C-alpha positions in Angstrom: -24.0 52.5 -56.6 -27.4 51.1 -57.5 -27.2 48.2 -55.1 -29.0 48.1 -51.3 -26.8 47.5 -48.3 -28.6 46.8 -45.2 -28.9 49.5 -42.6 -27.2 48.4 -39.5 -28.3 49.2 -35.6 -26.5 52.0 -33.9 -24.0 51.2 -31.9 -20.7 52.3 -30.2 -18.2 50.1 -32.3 -19.6 48.2 -35.3 -16.4 47.9 -37.5 -17.0 44.4 -37.6 -20.4 44.5 -38.8 -19.6 46.6 -41.8 -16.5 44.4 -42.8 -18.9 41.5 -42.5 -21.8 43.3 -44.6 -19.4 44.0 -47.4 -17.5 40.8 -47.7 -21.0 39.6 -47.7 -22.0 42.1 -50.6 -18.8 41.3 -52.9 -18.8 37.5 -52.2 -22.6 36.9 -53.2 -21.8 39.6 -55.9 -24.2 42.1 -54.7 -20.9 44.4 -55.2 -20.0 42.9 -58.1 -16.0 43.0 -59.2 -14.8 46.6 -61.0 -17.5 48.3 -59.1 -16.6 51.9 -58.0 -17.7 52.1 -54.2 -17.1 55.5 -51.8 -17.0 55.6 -48.1 -19.8 58.2 -48.3 -22.3 55.8 -50.4 -21.8 53.1 -48.3 -22.0 55.0 -45.0 -25.5 56.6 -46.5 -26.7 53.3 -47.3 -25.8 51.7 -43.7 -27.2 54.5 -42.0 -23.5 54.5 -40.1 -21.0 57.7 -39.8 -17.8 56.9 -42.3 -15.0 56.0 -39.8 -16.2 52.3 -39.7 -16.6 52.2 -42.9 -13.1 53.8 -43.6 -11.8 51.1 -41.3 -13.7 48.3 -42.8 -12.6 49.1 -46.2 -8.8 49.5 -45.0 -9.5 45.9 -44.0 -11.0 44.3 -47.2 -7.9 45.8 -49.0 -5.6 44.2 -46.8 -7.4 41.0 -47.6 -7.5 41.5 -51.2 -10.6 42.7 -51.3 -11.0 46.3 -52.7 -8.3 48.2 -54.2 -7.7 51.6 -54.8 -9.5 53.0 -57.9 -8.1 55.6 -60.4 -9.1 59.2 -59.1 -11.7 58.8 -56.2 -12.8 56.0 -53.8 -12.5 52.4 -54.2 -12.9 49.5 -56.6 -14.0 45.8 -55.7 -11.4 43.8 -56.9 -11.3 42.2 -60.2 -11.7 38.2 -60.4 -8.1 36.8 -61.7 -8.2 33.3 -63.2 -4.1 32.7 -62.6 -4.2 34.2 -58.8 -7.3 31.7 -58.2 -5.1 28.8 -59.1 -2.4 29.9 -56.2 -5.6 30.1 -53.8 -6.4 26.5 -54.8 -2.7 25.4 -54.5 -2.9 26.9 -50.8 -6.7 25.7 -50.0 -5.2 22.2 -51.0 -3.0 22.0 -49.1 -5.0 22.8 -46.0 -7.4 20.0 -47.0 -4.7 17.4 -47.2 -3.5 18.5 -43.8 -7.2 18.3 -42.2 -8.0 15.4 -43.7 -4.6 13.4 -42.4 -5.3 14.8 -39.1 -9.2 13.8 -39.3 -8.3 10.1 -40.5 -5.8 10.0 -37.7 -8.9 10.1 -35.2 -11.3 8.0 -37.6 -13.9 10.9 -37.3 -17.2 10.0 -39.1 -18.3 13.0 -40.9 -22.0 14.0 -41.0 -23.8 12.2 -43.6 -26.6 14.5 -44.0 -23.5 17.2 -45.2 -23.6 15.0 -48.0 -27.0 14.5 -48.7 -27.4 18.2 -48.6 -24.9 18.5 -51.1 -26.3 16.4 -53.4 -29.9 17.9 -52.9 -28.4 21.3 -53.7 -27.0 20.2 -56.8 -30.0 18.6 -58.2 -31.6 22.2 -57.5 -29.0 24.3 -59.0 -29.4 26.9 -56.4 -26.2 29.1 -56.7 -25.9 29.9 -52.7 -27.0 26.3 -52.0 -24.1 24.8 -54.2 -21.7 27.2 -52.3 -23.1 26.6 -48.9 -23.2 23.0 -48.9 -19.6 22.7 -50.5 -18.0 25.1 -47.6 -19.8 23.3 -44.7 -18.6 19.9 -46.1 -14.9 21.3 -46.0 -15.5 23.4 -42.6 -16.7 19.7 -41.2 -13.3 18.2 -42.3 -11.2 21.4 -40.4 -13.1 21.0 -37.7 -12.6 17.1 -37.7 -8.7 17.3 -37.6 -8.6 18.8 -34.3 -6.5 21.7 -35.3 -8.4 25.1 -35.0 -6.0 26.9 -37.0 -6.5 25.3 -40.3 -10.4 26.8 -40.5 -8.8 29.7 -39.1 -6.4 29.7 -42.2 -8.9 28.4 -44.7 -11.4 31.0 -44.1 -10.2 34.1 -46.0 -8.9 31.9 -48.8 -12.8 30.7 -48.9 -14.3 34.0 -48.9 -12.0 34.8 -51.8 -13.3 31.3 -53.9 -17.0 32.0 -52.9 -16.9 35.1 -55.2 -15.2 32.8 -57.9 -17.3 29.8 -57.2 -20.6 32.4 -57.4 -19.8 33.7 -61.4 -19.0 30.6 -62.6 -22.1 29.1 -61.1 -24.0 31.4 -62.6 -23.2 30.5 -65.6 -22.7 26.7 -65.7 -23.4 23.9 -63.5 -21.5 22.3 -61.1 -19.1 19.3 -61.6 -21.5 16.0 -61.1 -18.8 14.1 -59.6 -17.9 16.4 -56.7 -20.3 14.9 -54.1 -19.1 11.7 -55.4 -15.9 12.4 -54.1 -16.7 14.3 -51.3 -18.3 11.0 -49.9 -15.1 8.7 -50.7 -13.3 11.1 -49.0 -15.3 11.2 -46.1 -15.6 7.7 -46.2 -11.5 7.3 -46.1 -11.5 9.4 -42.9 -14.1 7.3 -41.1 -12.2 4.3 -42.0 -8.6 5.9 -40.7 -7.1 5.9 -44.2 -4.7 8.9 -43.8 -3.5 7.7 -47.0 -6.7 7.1 -49.3 -7.8 10.5 -47.8 -5.0 12.7 -48.5 -4.7 11.0 -52.0 -8.6 11.7 -52.9 -8.4 15.2 -51.3 -5.5 16.1 -53.4 -7.2 14.6 -56.8 -10.0 16.5 -55.6 -8.6 19.8 -55.3 -6.3 19.3 -58.2 -9.9 18.6 -60.6 -11.7 21.6 -58.9 -8.8 24.1 -59.4 -8.5 23.5 -63.3 -12.1 23.2 -63.7 -12.7 26.5 -61.9 -9.7 28.5 -63.4 -10.7 27.4 -66.9 -14.6 28.5 -66.2 -13.6 31.5 -64.7 -11.8 32.4 -67.8 -14.1 31.7 -70.0 -16.8 33.9 -68.1 -14.1 36.7 -68.1 -13.7 36.4 -71.7 -17.2 36.8 -72.2 -17.9 39.4 -69.8 -14.8 41.4 -72.4 -12.7 41.8 -69.2 -9.6 43.3 -70.5 -7.3 40.9 -68.4 -8.3 38.0 -69.8 -9.2 39.0 -73.7 
C-alpha cells in the first residue's frame, strides 16, 4: 500500500479516530475503490496497535465501505452505479422531509452557503465542490429542527462523497446546481413547503440520473469488469 496515512497520537482508546481517518482516505480516494489493505499495514502507517484498526475495519465493513478480499486482507468496496442510484432514492426522501419541515419553520438558509457554492463551481476544485454541496444540504437538515435527519443522512453522504469525488475528477459539476439550491432556499424562507418539496424532488432526481450516468462512464473508462 503506497498511500500514506496520518500517524495518530497515542491514546487509550482511539477506534473512532482510526475509523474517521480511514473513512476520510476512502472518501477522498486516497484509498481507491478495489484497493487491498491489511490490518498490519494500517497499524504500521498510523503507528497504532492492531486492535483499534481491527475494530475500525469491522465498523467500516458494517457500513459498506470495505469488504473481505479473496485470500487475506480487506478491499475498499468498489463503486456501483446501481447501488448509488438507490442511495440517492433514500437521500431524496430525507431531503424532501427536511425541506418541508424547514419551510414550515420559514428558516432563512445562510446566503453565504450559496455564494460559497458558486465560487467553488467557478474554481473547479473537487474538494470545494463537494464540501460546499454537503454544507448546503446539512444546513437544511439543521433547519428542519429534527436532528435524526442529519444523523440518518450522514452515512449516505459519506458514500456519495466517494462517488462525487470519482465523477468530479473527470468532469465538471452540473452548472445549474446552485441555481436549484438557491430556489430551494428561497422556497424554504417563503414558507412554501409544497414548492420546496417539488424543487427538491426535481433536484435530487436530476442529480441521481446525472451522477449515476457519469459514474458508469468513469468505471467503463477504467475497465471496471462490473460495468463492462
